[in-house]
N, C-alpha and C positions, 0 to 999 in steps of 0.2 A: 780407174780401174774398173776392168770387168772383165769376171770369171766367167769359163763357161767350162763343159762335162763333152769333155769325145767319148763316145763310140766307136774304133777303130778296131778292121779285120784286117788278116791278115798279121798279127805279130802274132808271130810265134815262139820268141825266145829274149835272152835280156841288152839281147846287141840290136835286133828292132827296136826294141827303148826307146836305146841310147842314141840311137839311130835320128829315131824320132824328135827324141827329147831335142837334139842339137839343131835338126834342121830350124825344129819351129824357132826357132832361140835366135837360129839366126835372122826373124822375121824382125826390121823393126818394129819397134812396140812391145814387143812381146817379152815381160816381165822375166817368166816364170812356166815352165812345162814339167808337169809332173805326173810322170807318162807309167804308164803301172802293163806290164806285160800278164801276167795274173792273170787281169780281167780285163786286156781290149780297152783300159781305158784313158782318158788321160784329162786330167785338170789344166788348165793353159789364163795366165792371167796375163789380162794387155791391155794399151792404152787404145780405146776405140778410134782416137783419132788422129790416130799413123797403122792403124789392123783390124779387121774384120774377121767375123768365122768368116765366110766366105775364102777369105785367103788362107787362112791356116785349113782349111779342107782342101781348098786345089797343090795349097804347099804340101797335105798328104798324099796326095793323087799321087803327084811330080813325084816322091819319093816309093812309092809302086803299095800305097793302104790307102783303100778306102774306109770313107769316117764320114760321120752325119752327127751334129748338137742331139744332146739328149739332155733332159730333167737332172739333177744330179740329186 
């Protein structure tokens, strides 16, 4: 399993965090998405054989947020 730390722009409230969490968890291979609206970031645990960081970022773009991978 791989863990990625993502910085997310455009997240304003708990509802945004919930939408992001649910959106990421719908991806095959995502095991957990811990999203924090107070710090505008997320820690995502996933199976690299099924999904990659590019797909995580693409999903966030579709949801209406900008994101990038950062060092934890």
